[in-house]
All heavy atoms as TSV, in Angstrom:
chain	resi	resn	atom	element	x	y	z
A	1	MET	N	N	0.850	-1.184	-0.003
A	1	MET	CA	C	-0.002	-0.004	-0.008
A	1	MET	C	C	0.886	1.215	-0.008
A	1	MET	O	O	1.901	1.266	0.669
A	1	MET	CB	C	-0.905	-0.034	1.232
A	1	MET	CG	C	-1.834	1.187	1.330
A	1	MET	SD	S	-2.889	1.174	2.776
A	1	MET	CE	C	-4.166	0.076	2.229
A	2	SER	N	N	0.508	2.194	-0.756
A	2	SER	CA	C	1.239	3.484	-0.843
A	2	SER	C	C	0.281	4.629	-0.594
A	2	SER	O	O	-0.912	4.474	-0.808
A	2	SER	CB	C	1.857	3.650	-2.236
A	2	SER	OG	O	2.747	2.627	-2.522
A	3	PRO	N	N	0.785	5.781	-0.173
A	3	PRO	CA	C	-0.094	6.941	-0.037
A	3	PRO	C	C	-0.697	7.341	-1.367
A	3	PRO	O	O	-0.063	7.179	-2.398
A	3	PRO	CB	C	0.860	8.026	0.490
A	3	PRO	CG	C	2.089	7.349	0.930
A	3	PRO	CD	C	2.168	6.063	0.187
A	4	THR	N	N	-1.933	7.842	-1.328
A	4	THR	CA	C	-2.553	8.335	-2.540
A	4	THR	C	C	-1.946	9.676	-2.926
A	4	THR	O	O	-1.311	10.335	-2.076
A	4	THR	CB	C	-4.075	8.508	-2.378
A	4	THR	OG1	O	-4.251	9.565	-1.373
A	4	THR	CG2	C	-4.775	7.247	-1.918
A	5	ASN	N	N	-2.107	10.082	-4.179
A	5	ASN	CA	C	-1.575	11.359	-4.599
A	5	ASN	C	C	-2.219	12.523	-3.800
A	5	ASN	O	O	-1.532	13.444	-3.351
A	5	ASN	CB	C	-1.843	11.587	-6.093
A	5	ASN	CG	C	-1.197	12.840	-6.603
A	5	ASN	OD1	O	-0.055	13.129	-6.268
A	5	ASN	ND2	N	-1.940	13.603	-7.396
A	6	GLU	N	N	-3.523	12.398	-3.579
A	6	GLU	CA	C	-4.243	13.423	-2.776
A	6	GLU	C	C	-3.691	13.480	-1.357
A	6	GLU	O	O	-3.497	14.576	-0.785
A	6	GLU	CB	C	-5.739	13.085	-2.775
A	6	GLU	CG	C	-6.606	14.109	-2.093
A	6	GLU	CD	C	-8.054	13.739	-2.242
A	6	GLU	OE1	O	-8.585	13.833	-3.362
A	6	GLU	OE2	O	-8.648	13.347	-1.228
A	7	GLN	N	N	-3.441	12.313	-0.794
A	7	GLN	CA	C	-2.910	12.233	0.555
A	7	GLN	C	C	-1.486	12.839	0.641
A	7	GLN	O	O	-1.141	13.529	1.571
A	7	GLN	CB	C	-2.898	10.770	0.977
A	7	GLN	CG	C	-2.566	10.489	2.423
A	7	GLN	CD	C	-2.592	9.000	2.688
A	7	GLN	OE1	O	-2.444	8.173	1.775
A	7	GLN	NE2	N	-2.815	8.633	3.923
A	8	ALA	N	N	-0.683	12.520	-0.373
A	8	ALA	CA	C	0.678	13.058	-0.391
A	8	ALA	C	C	0.653	14.601	-0.505
A	8	ALA	O	O	1.433	15.295	0.145
A	8	ALA	CB	C	1.442	12.471	-1.602
A	9	GLN	N	N	-0.247	15.116	-1.328
A	9	GLN	CA	C	-0.372	16.549	-1.441
A	9	GLN	C	C	-0.862	17.177	-0.129
A	9	GLN	O	O	-0.362	18.255	0.260
A	9	GLN	CB	C	-1.360	16.932	-2.575
A	9	GLN	CG	C	-0.871	16.564	-3.953
A	9	GLN	CD	C	0.361	17.358	-4.355
A	9	GLN	OE1	O	0.475	18.509	-4.040
A	9	GLN	NE2	N	1.280	16.682	-5.043
A	10	ALA	N	N	-1.773	16.511	0.564
A	10	ALA	CA	C	-2.224	17.010	1.871
A	10	ALA	C	C	-1.081	17.021	2.868
A	10	ALA	O	O	-0.961	17.974	3.638
A	10	ALA	CB	C	-3.402	16.159	2.373
A	11	CYS	N	N	-0.247	15.993	2.870
A	11	CYS	CA	C	0.899	15.947	3.753
A	11	CYS	C	C	1.844	17.083	3.489
A	11	CYS	O	O	2.392	17.718	4.404
A	11	CYS	CB	C	1.660	14.616	3.601
A	11	CYS	SG	S	0.795	13.252	4.385
A	12	LEU	N	N	2.060	17.386	2.191
A	12	LEU	CA	C	2.945	18.498	1.845
A	12	LEU	C	C	2.395	19.798	2.396
A	12	LEU	O	O	3.149	20.620	2.974
A	12	LEU	CB	C	3.094	18.557	0.324
A	12	LEU	CG	C	3.984	19.652	-0.226
A	12	LEU	CD1	C	5.411	19.410	0.229
A	12	LEU	CD2	C	3.900	19.701	-1.722
A	13	ARG	N	N	1.063	20.025	2.235
A	13	ARG	CA	C	0.478	21.270	2.755
A	13	ARG	C	C	0.579	21.344	4.291
A	13	ARG	O	O	0.915	22.366	4.853
A	13	ARG	CB	C	-0.991	21.364	2.327
A	13	ARG	CG	C	-1.176	21.677	0.845
A	13	ARG	CD	C	-2.625	22.027	0.510
A	13	ARG	NE	N	-3.542	20.971	0.816
A	13	ARG	CZ	C	-3.818	19.928	0.011
A	13	ARG	NH1	N	-3.248	19.861	-1.166
A	13	ARG	NH2	N	-4.689	19.012	0.379
A	14	VAL	N	N	0.288	20.227	4.987
A	14	VAL	CA	C	0.367	20.210	6.437
A	14	VAL	C	C	1.803	20.486	6.897
A	14	VAL	O	O	2.049	21.300	7.794
A	14	VAL	CB	C	-0.116	18.859	7.015
A	14	VAL	CG1	C	0.201	18.742	8.469
A	14	VAL	CG2	C	-1.632	18.735	6.793
A	15	CYS	N	N	2.781	19.824	6.303
A	15	CYS	CA	C	4.190	20.023	6.672
A	15	CYS	C	C	4.644	21.463	6.373
A	15	CYS	O	O	5.371	22.061	7.170
A	15	CYS	CB	C	5.086	19.023	5.974
A	15	CYS	SG	S	4.902	17.342	6.617
A	16	GLN	N	N	4.150	22.045	5.280
A	16	GLN	CA	C	4.464	23.430	4.978
A	16	GLN	C	C	3.875	24.368	6.044
A	16	GLN	O	O	4.524	25.302	6.504
A	16	GLN	CB	C	3.966	23.827	3.586
A	16	GLN	CG	C	4.279	25.281	3.222
A	16	GLN	CD	C	5.772	25.509	3.153
A	16	GLN	OE1	O	6.531	24.767	2.520
A	16	GLN	NE2	N	6.238	26.560	3.820
A	17	MET	N	N	2.629	24.093	6.453
A	17	MET	CA	C	1.984	24.910	7.510
A	17	MET	C	C	2.781	24.789	8.819
A	17	MET	O	O	2.998	25.812	9.506
A	17	MET	CB	C	0.534	24.512	7.721
A	17	MET	CG	C	-0.380	24.937	6.613
A	17	MET	SD	S	-2.122	24.632	6.946
A	17	MET	CE	C	-2.217	22.852	6.807
A	18	LEU	N	N	3.209	23.578	9.168
A	18	LEU	CA	C	3.970	23.402	10.389
A	18	LEU	C	C	5.300	24.137	10.291
A	18	LEU	O	O	5.761	24.769	11.258
A	18	LEU	CB	C	4.222	21.905	10.641
A	18	LEU	CG	C	2.987	21.081	11.014
A	18	LEU	CD1	C	3.293	19.612	10.917
A	18	LEU	CD2	C	2.468	21.467	12.392
A	19	SER	N	N	5.911	24.085	9.148
A	19	SER	CA	C	7.175	24.792	8.930
A	19	SER	C	C	6.975	26.318	9.060
A	19	SER	O	O	7.821	27.002	9.658
A	19	SER	CB	C	7.750	24.439	7.565
A	19	SER	OG	O	8.922	25.155	7.317
A	20	ASN	N	N	5.917	26.819	8.510
A	20	ASN	CA	C	5.633	28.238	8.609
A	20	ASN	C	C	5.463	28.719	10.055
A	20	ASN	O	O	5.722	29.843	10.375
A	20	ASN	CB	C	4.373	28.606	7.838
A	20	ASN	CG	C	4.583	28.534	6.324
A	20	ASN	OD1	O	5.680	28.429	5.839
A	20	ASN	ND2	N	3.505	28.486	5.579
A	21	LEU	N	N	5.004	27.750	10.905
A	21	LEU	CA	C	4.830	28.067	12.322
A	21	LEU	C	C	6.065	27.669	13.149
A	21	LEU	O	O	6.036	27.680	14.365
A	21	LEU	CB	C	3.614	27.302	12.853
A	21	LEU	CG	C	2.274	27.704	12.243
A	21	LEU	CD1	C	1.174	26.733	12.674
A	21	LEU	CD2	C	1.903	29.114	12.626
A	22	TYR	N	N	7.155	27.327	12.457
A	22	TYR	CA	C	8.423	26.926	13.112
A	22	TYR	C	C	8.231	25.759	14.086
A	22	TYR	O	O	8.814	25.728	15.166
A	22	TYR	CB	C	9.092	28.123	13.819
A	22	TYR	CG	C	9.398	29.242	12.885
A	22	TYR	CD1	C	8.571	30.367	12.819
A	22	TYR	CD2	C	10.505	29.180	12.073
A	22	TYR	CE1	C	8.855	31.379	11.938
A	22	TYR	CE2	C	10.809	30.198	11.179
A	22	TYR	CZ	C	9.985	31.289	11.125
A	22	TYR	OH	O	10.276	32.319	10.245
A	23	LYS	N	N	7.393	24.826	13.702
A	23	LYS	CA	C	7.165	23.629	14.514
A	23	LYS	C	C	8.060	22.492	14.002
A	23	LYS	O	O	8.095	22.206	12.805
A	23	LYS	CB	C	5.684	23.151	14.438
A	23	LYS	CG	C	4.687	24.162	14.928
A	23	LYS	CD	C	4.811	24.376	16.410
A	23	LYS	CE	C	3.745	25.331	16.920
A	23	LYS	NZ	N	3.910	25.676	18.299
A	24	ASP	N	N	8.777	21.875	14.939
A	24	ASP	CA	C	9.600	20.722	14.594
A	24	ASP	C	C	8.710	19.542	14.284
A	24	ASP	O	O	7.717	19.298	14.990
A	24	ASP	CB	C	10.530	20.343	15.745
A	24	ASP	CG	C	11.593	21.400	15.977
A	24	ASP	OD1	O	11.981	22.068	15.025
A	24	ASP	OD2	O	12.010	21.527	17.137
A	25	ILE	N	N	9.031	18.772	13.256
A	25	ILE	CA	C	8.317	17.540	12.989
A	25	ILE	C	C	9.183	16.383	13.561
A	25	ILE	O	O	10.302	16.138	13.122
A	25	ILE	CB	C	8.102	17.360	11.449
A	25	ILE	CG1	C	7.218	18.484	10.945
A	25	ILE	CG2	C	7.491	15.994	11.156
A	25	ILE	CD1	C	7.073	18.554	9.440
A	26	HIS	N	N	8.619	15.728	14.592
A	26	HIS	CA	C	9.354	14.704	15.290
A	26	HIS	C	C	9.167	13.338	14.674
A	26	HIS	O	O	10.054	12.488	14.779
A	26	HIS	CB	C	8.930	14.688	16.759
A	26	HIS	CG	C	9.211	15.978	17.472
A	26	HIS	ND1	N	10.455	16.368	17.846
A	26	HIS	CD2	C	8.357	16.951	17.863
A	26	HIS	CE1	C	10.371	17.564	18.437
A	26	HIS	NE2	N	9.107	17.936	18.443
A	27	LEU	N	N	8.000	13.085	14.124
A	27	LEU	CA	C	7.686	11.779	13.567
A	27	LEU	C	C	6.782	11.895	12.384
A	27	LEU	O	O	5.811	12.670	12.406
A	27	LEU	CB	C	7.021	10.923	14.677
A	27	LEU	CG	C	6.659	9.488	14.299
A	27	LEU	CD1	C	7.947	8.661	14.090
A	27	LEU	CD2	C	5.805	8.872	15.403
A	28	PHE	N	N	7.108	11.171	11.325
A	28	PHE	CA	C	6.283	11.097	10.130
A	28	PHE	C	C	6.194	9.607	9.791
A	28	PHE	O	O	7.192	8.996	9.471
A	28	PHE	CB	C	6.942	11.874	8.990
A	28	PHE	CG	C	6.142	11.990	7.732
A	28	PHE	CD1	C	5.299	13.069	7.552
A	28	PHE	CD2	C	6.194	10.966	6.756
A	28	PHE	CE1	C	4.552	13.170	6.380
A	28	PHE	CE2	C	5.454	11.103	5.604
A	28	PHE	CZ	C	4.610	12.192	5.409
A	29	ARG	N	N	4.954	9.044	9.901
A	29	ARG	CA	C	4.855	7.599	9.822
A	29	ARG	C	C	3.680	7.206	8.951
A	29	ARG	O	O	2.560	7.712	9.108
A	29	ARG	CB	C	4.649	7.034	11.234
A	29	ARG	CG	C	4.304	5.592	11.325
A	29	ARG	CD	C	5.554	4.762	11.628
A	29	ARG	NE	N	5.228	3.404	11.997
A	29	ARG	CZ	C	5.013	2.435	11.120
A	29	ARG	NH1	N	5.074	2.691	9.827
A	29	ARG	NH2	N	4.712	1.224	11.502
A	30	PHE	N	N	3.939	6.314	7.992
A	30	PHE	CA	C	2.869	5.755	7.163
A	30	PHE	C	C	2.504	4.387	7.721
A	30	PHE	O	O	3.375	3.531	7.866
A	30	PHE	CB	C	3.368	5.636	5.701
A	30	PHE	CG	C	2.337	5.013	4.795
A	30	PHE	CD1	C	1.214	5.699	4.453
A	30	PHE	CD2	C	2.537	3.716	4.313
A	30	PHE	CE1	C	0.277	5.126	3.602
A	30	PHE	CE2	C	1.609	3.156	3.489
A	30	PHE	CZ	C	0.474	3.842	3.134
A	31	ASP	N	N	1.218	4.173	7.993
A	31	ASP	CA	C	0.732	2.890	8.526
A	31	ASP	C	C	0.267	2.061	7.349
A	31	ASP	O	O	-0.756	2.330	6.730
A	31	ASP	CB	C	-0.417	3.138	9.496
A	31	ASP	CG	C	-0.847	1.911	10.223
A	31	ASP	OD1	O	-0.691	0.795	9.683
A	31	ASP	OD2	O	-1.394	2.031	11.334
A	32	ASP	N	N	1.012	0.995	7.051
A	32	ASP	CA	C	0.669	0.086	5.931
A	32	ASP	C	C	-0.705	-0.583	6.124
A	32	ASP	O	O	-1.397	-0.903	5.186
A	32	ASP	CB	C	1.713	-1.035	5.804
A	32	ASP	CG	C	3.000	-0.548	5.179
A	32	ASP	OD1	O	2.932	0.411	4.396
A	32	ASP	OD2	O	4.047	-1.127	5.473
A	33	ARG	N	N	-1.069	-0.792	7.369
A	33	ARG	CA	C	-2.306	-1.502	7.678
A	33	ARG	C	C	-3.533	-0.653	7.359
A	33	ARG	O	O	-4.473	-1.117	6.746
A	33	ARG	CB	C	-2.274	-1.899	9.164
A	33	ARG	CG	C	-3.256	-2.904	9.613
A	33	ARG	CD	C	-2.994	-3.308	11.073
A	33	ARG	NE	N	-2.482	-2.230	11.889
A	33	ARG	CZ	C	-3.244	-1.412	12.617
A	33	ARG	NH1	N	-4.532	-1.600	12.626
A	33	ARG	NH2	N	-2.711	-0.425	13.320
A	34	THR	N	N	-3.521	0.619	7.778
A	34	THR	CA	C	-4.707	1.491	7.626
A	34	THR	C	C	-4.577	2.454	6.452
A	34	THR	O	O	-5.565	3.005	5.990
A	34	THR	CB	C	-4.944	2.338	8.884
A	34	THR	OG1	O	-3.827	3.179	9.099
A	34	THR	CG2	C	-5.122	1.436	10.111
A	35	GLY	N	N	-3.352	2.713	5.991
A	35	GLY	CA	C	-3.115	3.702	4.948
A	35	GLY	C	C	-3.054	5.118	5.465
A	35	GLY	O	O	-2.940	6.073	4.697
A	36	ASP	N	N	-3.131	5.291	6.765
A	36	ASP	CA	C	-3.059	6.620	7.396
A	36	ASP	C	C	-1.603	7.086	7.519
A	36	ASP	O	O	-0.709	6.267	7.709
A	36	ASP	CB	C	-3.701	6.625	8.791
A	36	ASP	CG	C	-5.193	6.477	8.749
A	36	ASP	OD1	O	-5.792	6.720	7.690
A	36	ASP	OD2	O	-5.752	6.073	9.795
A	37	ILE	N	N	-1.427	8.383	7.475
A	37	ILE	CA	C	-0.124	8.981	7.774
A	37	ILE	C	C	-0.266	9.741	9.073
A	37	ILE	O	O	-1.210	10.503	9.264
A	37	ILE	CB	C	0.330	9.911	6.661
A	37	ILE	CG1	C	0.565	9.092	5.375
A	37	ILE	CG2	C	1.607	10.670	7.044
A	37	ILE	CD1	C	0.867	9.931	4.166
A	38	TYR	N	N	0.652	9.495	9.986
A	38	TYR	CA	C	0.651	10.135	11.301
A	38	TYR	C	C	1.834	11.091	11.383
A	38	TYR	O	O	2.932	10.749	11.006
A	38	TYR	CB	C	0.790	9.063	12.381
A	38	TYR	CG	C	0.907	9.587	13.761
A	38	TYR	CD1	C	-0.204	10.002	14.501
A	38	TYR	CD2	C	2.175	9.697	14.362
A	38	TYR	CE1	C	-0.081	10.473	15.777
A	38	TYR	CE2	C	2.307	10.183	15.646
A	38	TYR	CZ	C	1.188	10.588	16.336
A	38	TYR	OH	O	1.331	11.075	17.618
A	39	ILE	N	N	1.546	12.325	11.852
A	39	ILE	CA	C	2.574	13.335	11.969
A	39	ILE	C	C	2.552	13.826	13.441
A	39	ILE	O	O	1.492	14.209	13.946
A	39	ILE	CB	C	2.358	14.533	11.020
A	39	ILE	CG1	C	2.347	14.065	9.574
A	39	ILE	CG2	C	3.428	15.613	11.250
A	39	ILE	CD1	C	1.888	15.101	8.590
A	40	LEU	N	N	3.685	13.782	14.080
A	40	LEU	CA	C	3.852	14.348	15.434
A	40	LEU	C	C	4.751	15.534	15.317
A	40	LEU	O	O	5.897	15.428	14.835
A	40	LEU	CB	C	4.465	13.301	16.382
A	40	LEU	CG	C	4.799	13.783	17.803
A	40	LEU	CD1	C	3.499	14.239	18.535
A	40	LEU	CD2	C	5.504	12.675	18.568
A	41	ALA	N	N	4.260	16.706	15.761
A	41	ALA	CA	C	5.029	17.944	15.577
A	41	ALA	C	C	4.878	18.840	16.785
A	41	ALA	O	O	3.931	18.708	17.550
A	41	ALA	CB	C	4.568	18.688	14.331
A	42	GLY	N	N	5.836	19.769	16.943
A	42	GLY	CA	C	5.795	20.727	18.022
A	42	GLY	C	C	5.770	20.066	19.372
A	42	GLY	O	O	6.288	18.963	19.538
A	43	GLU	N	N	5.146	20.700	20.333
A	43	GLU	CA	C	5.069	20.161	21.684
A	43	GLU	C	C	4.222	18.926	21.744
A	43	GLU	O	O	4.564	17.948	22.376
A	43	GLU	CB	C	4.511	21.213	22.640
A	43	GLU	CG	C	5.409	22.418	22.828
A	43	GLU	CD	C	6.625	22.149	23.631
A	43	GLU	OE1	O	6.539	21.337	24.580
A	43	GLU	OE2	O	7.692	22.698	23.286
A	44	ASN	N	N	3.055	18.954	21.096
A	44	ASN	CA	C	2.162	17.805	21.164
A	44	ASN	C	C	1.088	17.846	20.076
A	44	ASN	O	O	-0.037	17.507	20.299
A	44	ASN	CB	C	1.501	17.731	22.526
A	44	ASN	CG	C	0.873	16.402	22.804
A	44	ASN	OD1	O	1.179	15.424	22.150
A	44	ASN	ND2	N	-0.077	16.375	23.730
A	45	LEU	N	N	1.454	18.293	18.884
A	45	LEU	CA	C	0.490	18.313	17.764
A	45	LEU	C	C	0.506	16.943	17.114
A	45	LEU	O	O	1.556	16.464	16.674
A	45	LEU	CB	C	0.861	19.373	16.738
A	45	LEU	CG	C	0.729	20.804	17.171
A	45	LEU	CD1	C	1.316	21.738	16.113
A	45	LEU	CD2	C	-0.711	21.142	17.444
A	46	GLN	N	N	-0.653	16.293	17.044
A	46	GLN	CA	C	-0.774	15.015	16.429
A	46	GLN	C	C	-1.774	15.122	15.296
A	46	GLN	O	O	-2.911	15.563	15.503
A	46	GLN	CB	C	-1.268	13.972	17.429
A	46	GLN	CG	C	-0.321	13.810	18.612
A	46	GLN	CD	C	-0.881	12.871	19.639
A	46	GLN	OE1	O	-1.152	11.731	19.324
A	46	GLN	NE2	N	-1.050	13.373	20.855
A	47	ILE	N	N	-1.349	14.741	14.098
A	47	ILE	CA	C	-2.161	14.933	12.909
A	47	ILE	C	C	-2.231	13.605	12.158
A	47	ILE	O	O	-1.262	12.907	12.040
A	47	ILE	CB	C	-1.540	16.026	12.002
A	47	ILE	CG1	C	-1.505	17.358	12.749
A	47	ILE	CG2	C	-2.292	16.137	10.678
A	47	ILE	CD1	C	-0.593	18.408	12.148
A	48	ILE	N	N	-3.434	13.304	11.663
A	48	ILE	CA	C	-3.666	12.114	10.826
A	48	ILE	C	C	-4.078	12.594	9.427
A	48	ILE	O	O	-4.963	13.424	9.287
A	48	ILE	CB	C	-4.792	11.227	11.403
A	48	ILE	CG1	C	-4.420	10.712	12.778
A	48	ILE	CG2	C	-5.142	10.091	10.449
A	48	ILE	CD1	C	-3.442	9.565	12.791
A	49	VAL	N	N	-3.419	12.047	8.417
A	49	VAL	CA	C	-3.809	12.287	7.027
A	49	VAL	C	C	-4.279	10.926	6.482
A	49	VAL	O	O	-3.464	10.047	6.230
A	49	VAL	CB	C	-2.657	12.845	6.192
A	49	VAL	CG1	C	-3.158	13.132	4.773
A	49	VAL	CG2	C	-2.093	14.103	6.832
A	50	SER	N	N	-5.591	10.773	6.329
A	50	SER	CA	C	-6.150	9.534	5.852
A	50	SER	C	C	-6.249	9.537	4.314
A	50	SER	O	O	-6.222	10.607	3.701
A	50	SER	CB	C	-7.560	9.331	6.422
A	50	SER	OG	O	-7.480	9.257	7.837
A	51	PRO	N	N	-6.352	8.358	3.708
A	51	PRO	CA	C	-6.351	8.312	2.232
A	51	PRO	C	C	-7.476	9.072	1.568
A	51	PRO	O	O	-7.275	9.699	0.523
A	51	PRO	CB	C	-6.440	6.821	1.930
A	51	PRO	CG	C	-6.000	6.115	3.158
A	51	PRO	CD	C	-6.318	7.033	4.307
A	52	ASN	N	N	-8.682	9.033	2.122
A	52	ASN	CA	C	-9.824	9.616	1.423
A	52	ASN	C	C	-10.564	10.661	2.277
A	52	ASN	O	O	-11.749	10.914	2.038
A	52	ASN	CB	C	-10.794	8.534	0.978
A	52	ASN	CG	C	-10.141	7.603	0.019
A	52	ASN	OD1	O	-9.413	8.011	-0.883
A	52	ASN	ND2	N	-10.357	6.317	0.218
A	53	LYS	N	N	-9.908	11.208	3.275
A	53	LYS	CA	C	-10.534	12.186	4.145
A	53	LYS	C	C	-9.598	13.383	4.271
A	53	LYS	O	O	-8.404	13.268	4.098
A	53	LYS	CB	C	-10.784	11.606	5.543
A	53	LYS	CG	C	-11.685	10.395	5.545
A	53	LYS	CD	C	-11.804	9.862	6.947
A	53	LYS	CE	C	-12.616	8.575	6.992
A	53	LYS	NZ	N	-12.591	7.965	8.314
A	54	PRO	N	N	-10.187	14.529	4.703
A	54	PRO	CA	C	-9.287	15.665	4.969
A	54	PRO	C	C	-8.410	15.373	6.174
A	54	PRO	O	O	-8.794	14.559	7.026
A	54	PRO	CB	C	-10.270	16.803	5.304
A	54	PRO	CG	C	-11.619	16.327	4.925
A	54	PRO	CD	C	-11.560	14.839	4.854
A	55	TRP	N	N	-7.253	16.033	6.250
A	55	TRP	CA	C	-6.402	15.813	7.421
A	55	TRP	C	C	-7.078	16.338	8.660
A	55	TRP	O	O	-8.003	17.189	8.607
A	55	TRP	CB	C	-5.029	16.474	7.205
A	55	TRP	CG	C	-5.066	17.966	7.163
A	55	TRP	CD1	C	-5.214	18.746	6.035
A	55	TRP	CD2	C	-4.936	18.877	8.244
A	55	TRP	NE1	N	-5.193	20.068	6.359
A	55	TRP	CE2	C	-5.041	20.172	7.729
A	55	TRP	CE3	C	-4.767	18.734	9.619
A	55	TRP	CZ2	C	-4.950	21.308	8.546
A	55	TRP	CZ3	C	-4.699	19.851	10.426
A	55	TRP	CH2	C	-4.791	21.099	9.879
A	56	ARG	N	N	-6.702	15.820	9.816
A	56	ARG	CA	C	-7.327	16.255	11.035
A	56	ARG	C	C	-6.367	16.090	12.211
A	56	ARG	O	O	-5.395	15.332	12.138
A	56	ARG	CB	C	-8.557	15.438	11.331
A	56	ARG	CG	C	-8.300	13.952	11.519
A	56	ARG	CD	C	-9.559	13.146	11.742
A	56	ARG	NE	N	-9.327	11.739	11.726
A	56	ARG	CZ	C	-8.863	11.049	12.793
A	56	ARG	NH1	N	-8.600	11.648	13.894
A	56	ARG	NH2	N	-8.633	9.747	12.689
A	57	PHE	N	N	-6.592	16.884	13.272
A	57	PHE	CA	C	-5.866	16.703	14.509
A	57	PHE	C	C	-6.388	15.473	15.235
A	57	PHE	O	O	-7.582	15.164	15.165
A	57	PHE	CB	C	-5.993	17.929	15.426
A	57	PHE	CG	C	-5.306	19.141	14.884
A	57	PHE	CD1	C	-6.032	20.183	14.321
A	57	PHE	CD2	C	-3.909	19.250	14.930
A	57	PHE	CE1	C	-5.411	21.317	13.817
A	57	PHE	CE2	C	-3.278	20.376	14.436
A	57	PHE	CZ	C	-4.013	21.409	13.888
A	58	VAL	N	N	-5.523	14.768	15.937
A	58	VAL	CA	C	-5.923	13.585	16.700
A	58	VAL	C	C	-6.611	14.030	17.970
A	58	VAL	O	O	-6.082	14.874	18.717
A	58	VAL	CB	C	-4.720	12.690	17.037
A	58	VAL	CG1	C	-5.098	11.584	17.955
A	58	VAL	CG2	C	-4.065	12.163	15.766
A	59	ASP	N	N	-7.803	13.512	18.191
A	59	ASP	CA	C	-8.505	13.713	19.435
A	59	ASP	C	C	-8.070	12.599	20.396
A	59	ASP	O	O	-8.344	11.433	20.150
A	59	ASP	CB	C	-10.027	13.643	19.189
A	59	ASP	CG	C	-10.820	13.825	20.452
A	59	ASP	OD1	O	-10.250	14.062	21.519
A	59	ASP	OD2	O	-12.076	13.743	20.341
A	60	GLU	N	N	-7.338	12.989	21.447
A	60	GLU	CA	C	-6.758	11.968	22.321
A	60	GLU	C	C	-7.769	11.077	22.995
A	60	GLU	O	O	-7.453	10.007	23.450
A	60	GLU	CB	C	-5.832	12.619	23.326
A	60	GLU	CG	C	-4.608	13.194	22.664
A	60	GLU	CD	C	-3.494	13.500	23.612
A	60	GLU	OE1	O	-3.565	13.070	24.777
A	60	GLU	OE2	O	-2.556	14.163	23.200
A	61	THR	N	N	-9.036	11.519	23.028
A	61	THR	CA	C	-10.052	10.656	23.651
A	61	THR	C	C	-10.358	9.449	22.768
A	61	THR	O	O	-10.911	8.483	23.246
A	61	THR	CB	C	-11.366	11.421	23.901
A	61	THR	OG1	O	-11.855	11.938	22.658
A	61	THR	CG2	C	-11.119	12.569	24.862
A	62	GLU	N	N	-10.020	9.505	21.465
A	62	GLU	CA	C	-10.301	8.388	20.573
A	62	GLU	C	C	-9.196	7.344	20.615
A	62	GLU	O	O	-9.341	6.278	20.042
A	62	GLU	CB	C	-10.508	8.872	19.136
A	62	GLU	CG	C	-9.236	9.381	18.487
A	62	GLU	CD	C	-9.450	9.959	17.101
A	62	GLU	OE1	O	-10.065	11.069	17.019
A	62	GLU	OE2	O	-9.051	9.353	16.128
A	63	LEU	N	N	-8.082	7.636	21.268
A	63	LEU	CA	C	-6.974	6.670	21.341
A	63	LEU	C	C	-7.191	5.643	22.424
A	63	LEU	O	O	-7.791	5.766	23.388
A	63	LEU	CB	C	-5.647	7.377	21.548
A	63	LEU	CG	C	-5.246	8.351	20.452
A	63	LEU	CD1	C	-3.964	9.059	20.836
A	63	LEU	CD2	C	-5.076	7.602	19.124
């Protein structure tokens, strides 16, 4: 499984926004099982970029 083109473009936009805010990106991980991309940035920003959905912040209550 590979990221979709739309998902890759969304990741680029999210990483650019994080860079504009001078946030360090600590982890960038593609989950082969779900197809989700997980980004951990700054102090505690957690972002999920799913294959067919808009990117979103992780709600820690769902973990």
